[in-house]
C-alpha positions, 0 to 999 in steps of 0.5 A: 582370709577373704583377701587370700581367697580372692587371689584365686579370682584374679588370675588370668587363666584356669590353669593359674586359678587352679594353681593359686587355689592349690597355693591357697589350700596349702597355706591354709592347711597348717592352721585350717586343716578342715578348710583345707579339705573343703577347698580341695573338695569344692575346687571343680564346683567353684572354679569352672567359670575360669575356663569361660572365654575372657569375654564370658568372664567379664560378663560375670559381675565382681559381685558374683565373683566376690559371691563365690569367694564369700561362699568359701569363706562363709563355709570356712568357719563351719569347717574349722569348728 
């Protein structure tokens, strides 16, 4: 699941990240509806950095970006159960 979530954070723009977020959510919904609902609820909290300038985004380390994706994945088992 982390690989699918990571596809969100490699997008070039906030709009593309939001579109990918929706795509990932739609992919997860059939098997993990609670996770999909959690992602819908969390989108506005997780994606704001994508609206930063490219320079500011580059100042975020890959570990910080991976941490955002990991937080979503760690919450997924709780939401799925």
